[in-house]
C-alpha positions in Angstrom: 149.0 25.8 86.7 150.1 28.0 89.5 151.2 30.6 87.1 147.8 30.6 85.4 146.0 31.0 88.7 148.4 33.9 89.6 147.7 35.6 86.2 144.0 35.1 86.6 144.1 36.6 90.1 146.0 39.6 88.8 143.5 40.2 86.0 140.6 39.9 88.5 142.3 42.4 90.8 142.8 44.8 88.0 139.1 44.4 87.0 138.0 45.0 90.5 140.2 48.1 90.8 138.8 49.4 87.5 135.2 48.8 88.7 135.8 50.5 92.0 137.5 53.4 90.3 134.7 53.8 87.8 132.0 53.7 90.6 134.0 56.3 92.5 134.2 58.4 89.4 130.4 58.1 88.8 129.7 59.0 92.5 132.1 61.9 92.4 130.4 63.2 89.2 126.9 62.8 90.6 128.0 64.5 93.9 129.7 67.3 92.0 126.5 67.9 90.0 124.4 68.0 93.2 126.6 70.7 94.9 128.1 72.7 92.2 124.9 74.4 91.0 124.5 76.2 94.3 127.9 77.7 94.0 128.8 78.5 90.3 127.1 76.1 87.9 123.8 77.8 87.9 122.0 81.0 86.7 118.8 82.8 87.6 116.1 84.5 85.5 113.1 86.5 86.6 109.7 87.1 85.0 106.8 89.3 85.9 103.1 88.5 85.4 100.2 90.8 85.7 96.5 90.1 85.9 93.6 92.5 86.4 90.9 91.7 89.0 87.7 93.5 89.9 87.3 94.1 93.7 84.1 92.5 95.1 84.3 93.5 98.7 84.3 97.0 100.4 85.7 97.0 103.9 85.6 99.5 106.7 85.4 99.5 110.5 83.5 101.6 113.0 83.9 102.1 116.8 81.5 103.0 119.5 83.3 105.0 122.2 81.4 105.7 125.5 82.8 107.8 128.3 81.3 108.1 131.8 81.7 107.9 135.5 82.7 105.0 137.7 79.6 102.9 137.0 81.2 100.4 134.7 78.1 98.3 134.3 76.0 101.2 133.1 78.8 102.3 130.7 79.1 98.8 129.2 75.3 98.5 128.8 75.1 101.9 127.1 78.0 101.0 124.8 76.6 97.6 123.9 73.2 99.0 123.1 74.7 101.5 120.7 76.9 98.9 119.1 74.0 96.5 118.7 71.9 99.2 117.1 74.6 99.9 114.6 75.1 96.2 113.8 71.3 95.7 113.4 71.3 98.6 111.0 74.1 97.1 109.0 72.4 93.7 108.8 69.1 95.4 107.7 71.1 96.6 104.7 72.0 93.1 103.6 75.3 92.5 105.4 75.5 88.9 106.7 76.8 88.0 110.1 79.9 86.3 108.6 80.9 89.7 107.3 80.7 91.5 110.7 83.5 91.0 113.1 84.2 92.5 116.5 87.9 93.5 116.3 88.4 95.0 119.8 86.6 95.6 123.1 88.4 97.9 125.6 87.7 99.2 129.1 90.1 102.0 130.2 90.2 104.2 133.3 90.3 108.0 133.0 92.5 109.8 135.5 92.5 113.3 137.0 95.9 114.6 138.0 96.5 117.0 140.8 98.1 120.4 140.2 101.1 120.3 142.4 102.4 123.9 141.7 105.2 123.0 139.3 108.7 121.7 139.8 109.7 124.1 142.6 107.1 122.9 145.0 108.6 120.5 147.5 105.2 119.1 148.7 104.3 115.5 147.9 102.0 115.3 144.9 99.0 113.0 145.4 98.6 110.1 143.0 96.2 110.5 140.1 92.6 109.7 140.8 90.3 107.5 138.6 87.3 109.7 137.8 85.6 107.5 135.2 86.0 104.9 132.5 85.9 104.7 128.7 84.5 101.7 126.9 85.5 101.2 123.2 84.1 98.6 120.9 85.5 98.3 117.3 83.8 96.3 114.6 84.9 95.6 111.0 82.4 95.3 108.1 82.5 93.7 104.7 80.0 95.1 102.2 79.4 93.0 99.1 76.6 95.1 97.5 78.4 98.3 96.5 75.1 100.1 95.8 74.5 100.2 99.6 78.0 101.2 100.6 77.3 104.9 100.9 74.1 104.3 102.8 75.8 102.0 105.3 78.7 104.4 105.8 76.6 107.4 106.7 74.0 105.3 108.6 76.4 103.9 111.1 77.2 107.4 112.3 73.5 108.1 112.8 73.0 104.9 114.7 75.7 105.7 117.3 79.1 105.0 115.9 81.4 107.9 116.6 84.5 106.7 114.7 84.6 105.3 111.1 87.7 104.2 109.2 88.3 104.9 105.6 86.8 102.5 103.1 89.0 100.1 101.1 88.2 97.8 98.2 89.6 94.3 97.8 89.2 91.1 96.0 87.8 88.7 98.6 89.6 85.7 97.2 92.5 86.8 94.9 93.7 83.2 94.4 92.4 82.8 90.8 93.8 86.2 89.7 97.1 85.5 91.4 97.3 82.1 89.6 96.9 83.8 86.2 99.6 86.3 87.0 101.9 83.6 88.3 101.5 81.4 85.2 102.4 84.4 83.0 105.5 85.2 85.1 106.8 81.6 84.9 106.3 81.5 81.2 108.2 84.8 80.7 111.0 83.5 83.0 111.3 80.3 81.1 111.5 82.1 77.7 114.2 84.4 79.2 116.2 81.3 80.4 116.1 79.8 76.9 117.3 83.0 75.3 120.2 83.4 77.8 121.3 79.8 77.4 121.3 80.2 73.6 123.3 83.4 73.8 125.8 81.9 76.3 126.3 78.7 74.4 125.2 76.3 77.2 122.4 73.9 77.9 119.8 74.4 80.6 119.8 71.7 83.3 117.5 71.0 86.2 115.3 73.6 87.7 116.8 74.2 91.1 114.5 76.7 92.8 111.6 79.0 92.4 111.1 82.2 94.4 108.0 84.4 94.2 107.4 88.1 95.0 104.9 90.7 94.3 101.3 91.0 95.6 97.9 92.7 95.5 97.3 96.2 96.7 93.7 97.3 97.4 92.5 100.8 96.6 91.1 103.2 99.2 88.2 105.6 99.3 88.2 108.5 101.8 85.3 108.3 104.1 84.8 112.0 104.6 83.5 112.6 101.1 80.6 110.1 101.2 79.6 110.8 104.8 79.6 114.6 104.5 77.5 114.5 101.3 75.0 112.1 102.8 74.8 113.9 106.1 74.1 117.2 104.3 71.1 115.7 102.5 72.8 115.7 99.1 72.5 112.8 96.7 74.6 109.8 97.9 78.0 109.4 96.5 78.4 106.7 93.9 81.0 104.2 94.9 83.1 102.8 92.1 85.6 100.1 93.0 87.5 100.2 89.7 90.0 97.4 88.9 93.1 96.3 90.6 96.4 95.0 89.2 97.7 91.8 90.7 101.5 91.5 90.0 103.6 88.4 90.6 107.3 88.1 90.1 109.1 84.8 90.0 112.8 84.0 90.0 113.8 80.6 88.5 117.3 79.2 89.1 118.6 76.6 86.6 121.6 74.3 86.5 124.1 75.0 83.7 125.1 72.0 81.6 
């Protein structure tokens, strides 16, 4: 009886050892699969997608710069009246308040420096004196009706703006166009992964990571052409936004099985 119990205990111990060893092996295998792809059991493929979008917004900015003496209040009032006149003109041409944004407002002193006779003069040079101030207000504009772009560009100068940036066209919300380009890029990368796996004689495992690159680049229109033509009384320049390419590149990394 004692011998049977001893034999049974031995068999049980062997079974337990086998189960523990098998569990350890399974854990080791799972752990190995989880860490090895990041080092040498993985491969990467890239794909590029392209979609064409039509710009629906024209953007530019203008600034009203006012210089004067030491009466800051008078300078600010003058600058504000000019800026408000320009904004009112822009709104009268169909631009909504949500598309008009004050980007900067700056008040800076202007200095007059004394002539101290050059470097060989040993006299003490007096500090610079504030002789006046400059007020600058910068505003950005989005124009959605391209038929009015030339009129607005030339008109802001006539209403008091003394600096206008170049015009650029953009897609106001490029999400949909980007999604189309992204979907094409992913499909191309997947097809490339299948081709590489077939040529290399291995199976594709889990998708480990996705990285994305690329972007959208707006076109530009030089402001001088439209403003000069309109100011000279010639027919207004026709503004054509054209089309823009949206490119997205994705890199997929897969586990090798």
